[in-house]
N, C-alpha and C positions, 0 to 999 in steps of 0.2 A: 139389075136395077135395085135401088134401095127405097124403102118406104117407111114413113112413120106409121106405126101400128097402134100405139097407145100413148096417152099423155095423162099424167096426174100431177098434183102438187100438194105441198103441205106448208101451212103457215103456223108459227108458234102461237100459243094460247094468249100470251101477254100482249095487250094492245095499248099503244100510246096515242091518245087522241090529240087533236089540235087544242082542245080546251085545256088539257093537262099541260101541253107544251107551252102555251102562252102564259101560264102561271109562273113559269120559270123565266120567261122573257116578256115582261109587261109592255115593252115598247112595241111588241107585235100584237096582232089581233088574229082571231081564227080566220076571219075573212081574207086577211092579207096572205096568210100561209096558203090557204086553199086556192086563191087566185094566182099566186106566184108559181107554186109548184104542182098544184092540182091534187094535193094529198089532204084527206080529212083525218086519216088514221093510218098507223103503220104497226106491224107486228114485230115484237122484240123477243129475241131468244132469251130464255132464262139464264141465270148466271152459270148454271152447270149444264146447259144445253149447247151442244156443239153443232157445227155444220154437218158432221158425220151423223149426228142424231137426227137432224132435219132430213137429210138425204135418205136415211133408213126409213123414216116414216112416209116420205113421198113414194119410195119404191114399194113399200108394203101396201100403200093405197092403190098403186097401179096394179099390183098383183091381184088384189081383191076385186077391184072394179072391173078388170078385164079378164079375170080368171086365167091369169098367166102363171104357169108353173116356174118357180125360180130355177129349177133344174134345166129349163130350156134355154137359159141365158148362157151364151158362150163367150161373152166379152163384157166387161164393166168399165165404163169411163166415168170419172168424177171430176167436174170442173169446180174448183174452189180456190179462193185466196185466203181462206181461214181454215186450214187443215187442222185436224185434231192433234197431230204431232208433226214435227219436222220429218221424222221417219218413225215407223214405216208409212208408206202411202195409205191414206185413209181408205182408198178404194180396196186395198187388200183386207183391211179390217171389215169393210162392208161385205165383201165376198163371203166371209165366214158368217157374219151376223144375218145375212139375207138367205143363206142356204143355197148359194150359187155353187155349182160344181168346182172342184179344185182344178179341173181341166180348162177352166175359163181364164183368159187373160184379164188383168185389171191394173189400172194405173190412174193417178191423179194428173191433171194438167192445170197450171196456174194461169188463169185468164179471167177477165172480168166481164165487162158489158157485151163483148162479142163472143163470149165463151160458148153459148148455146149453139151459135152458127158454126163455130169451129168444131164443136163436138159432132154435129151432124156430118160435117165434111170428113172427119176421121172415121166415123161409123160407116159412111158410104164407101170409103176406101177399103175398110176392112172387109166389107161384104163383097165389093167388086173383086178383091184379091182372093176371095175364097177362104179367108182366114176365119171368118165368123158368119153366122146366119142370123143370130139374134143378139143385138148389142143394146145393153141397158145404159143409157146416158143419164147421168144424174148431175144436177147443178145445185149448189148450196152455198149460201153465204150468211155470215153473222157480222156484217160490217159494224153494227152498233157497238160491238165490243171494242172497236178501234177508235171510236169518236170521243173527243173531249166533251165533258158535260156542258161547257160553255159554247160549243160549236153549234149554234142555233141553225145555221144554214144546212149543214149536212144532217143534223138530227131531224130536220123537217123533211128531208128528201128520202133518206134511206130506210128501208124496212128489211127485216130478215126473212128468209124463206128458202124453200127448196122445190125443185121440180124433177119429175122422172119421165123419161121418154124411151119407148122401146122402138128400135129401128130394126127392120127385118126385110126379108125378100118379098114380102107382100104386106099390104096394109091399107090405111085410109088416105094416105097422101104420098104421092111419088115425089122424091127429092130430086130437084133439078141440078143445074150446073152452078158452081160457086164462084164468087168474087171475094178474095181475101186480101187484106193489106195491113201493113205495120209501119209505124214511124216512131222508133225509139228515141228520136231527138226530143220528143215531148213527154218522155217518161216522168219528168219531174213535176208535171202539172197535175198528176193524180198518183199519190205515192204515200206509203207508210214506211218510214225509214227504220224505226226501232224494231229490233227482233231478228233481223237478218244478219248475215256474216259481216256486212260492211259497217253496221251499227248495232251490235248485239244488245247493248244496254241503253237505258234511258239517259238522256243528257240534259233534259229540261230546256233545251234551246227553243226559243220562239222569236218570230219577227213578223212584221206586217208586210203583206204583199202589195202589189200595185192596185188591187181592188179594195184595199183597206181591211182585208181579212187577216186574222192571226194565223200564221203558219207555224205549227208545232211539230218538231221532229219526232216526238214520241207518240203522235196520234195521226190518224189519216188526214191528209191534206188534199183538197181539190181546188185548183185555180179555175174557178168557174168561168171567167171570161175567156181564158185560153182554150179550155175544153169546148166551150160554146163555139168559138171561132173555128176550131179544128173540125167540129161536127159539120158546120155549114160548108166547110171547104171540101170534105170528103164524101158526104152523103149524096149530093146530086150527081156527081160523076159515077159513083158506085151504082146508083140506080140505073143509069144508062148502060153501064157495063153488064149488069145483071140481065137486062133485057136483051142485049146483044148476044151474050153467051147462051141464053136460052131461046134465041131466035124468036123473040116476041116484041110487040110494040106496046106502048102505054095503054092502048085501047084493049089489049088482051088481059090486062091485070084487073081482077075483080075486087081485090082488097089488099091493104097494106098493114102489116103488123111489124112495127119497129120497136127497138129497145125503148122501154118506158123510162126515159131519163128524168124528165120533168115536163110539165104541161107547156111551159113557155117555149122550151126548145122544140118540142114536137109540133106545136102550132106554127112556129117559125119555119120549120122544115116543110110542113104541109103547104103553107102559103107561098114559100119560095119556089117550090116545085109545082105549084098550081094543081094540087091534088084535091079531088072532091072530098068534102068533109064526111060524107056518108060512106066513103071507101077507106077511111083512115082511122085506125084504132088509137084512141087516147083514153086510158082509164087507170089512173094510179090511186084513185080515191081511197080505197080500203087496203092497199098493199104498200104504197110508196114504191120507190126504186129498189127492186130486189136483185139488182145487178145481173148476173148471168141467167137468172130464172124468169125475167120479165116476159120474154117472148113466149116461152112455153106456158106460163100462166095465162097470158093473153089468148093464145091459141086454144087452150082448154076451155076458157070461159066463152070464147066465140063459138066453139063447137057445141057446148052445152046449151047456149041460148039461141042457137040457130043462125047467128050472123054469118058463120062460115059453114058451107054444106057441100055435098058432092057435086062435082062439076066446076067448082071455082078454082081459079088460079090466084094464089096468094104470094105476094112478095114479103119476105122477112129479112130483117137486117139488125145487126148489133154494132155498137161503136162506143169507144171510150178508153178506159184505162189501158195503158200499153206504151204508146197509143196504138190502138188496133181497130180494125173494122172488118165486117164480113156480111155477105148476104147471098140469098138464093131464092129460087121459086119453088113453091109447093103446089102440086096439082092434086086437088082433092077429088 
């Protein structure tokens, strides 16, 4: 069996408030931004601050908070879509910077909103196979470096940040069975074209999508309507599949922690699935959507404030860029 043993997270020092944001977009108001996406402020990585830097700080917070010896880590996973370099893997650099033994395995994997759940699945597999006993899962993104200055929608939603989770043979939450899914036919709905091998250089191309948003090849693009519809299509059946694989019913679930995409989407999911408001986590107010780190940040906050405690069964899930989705049950 595999367990979550420790969770910490790190947010950059720079904060962008709604008050500052609406100065750039006077057609908006602070109230409109807060009501639409549920975000009052978001943390922004400094110009010279990378996802690797954020992940390092999150890991060191975890080591200090839980008295974890880095030398006890025998595998390192980093989920990021904003790596420090194309090569080498940022996880390899972090192995050295964190003082993790050279006998440990380490690699990056490129996944977004479902990345935390996929990482837990990989870590559980490594432990079940006897390959590792203590897996350090790091998630880190600096999406704001990819956003066009005039992209008010995405700038209001996304925040930068990192989370660290230690998965081991014992701990505070047993990791259950997983449901994972992928639909690459929707890849174009959340994409950054510039910089990869298919489009290495900026081309300045832009066009208006069906929702009236400007789509720029050189910056991150999200087709909000398509991503919203995809989420409503996959999340309800995924929830049922998670229950079935873990031999549970809805009555057995004490709390739900889903990827913190935006307030409107989460509220729609909750109502659509008829979930009690007091069992469903929504809190993007001070972090925004931190992509792969939202679930771990939420779990850490819920543990610290007593919302989640020993004896509870918690469903977690992530969904988005890929398009991909995944979920499992945690037994605290």
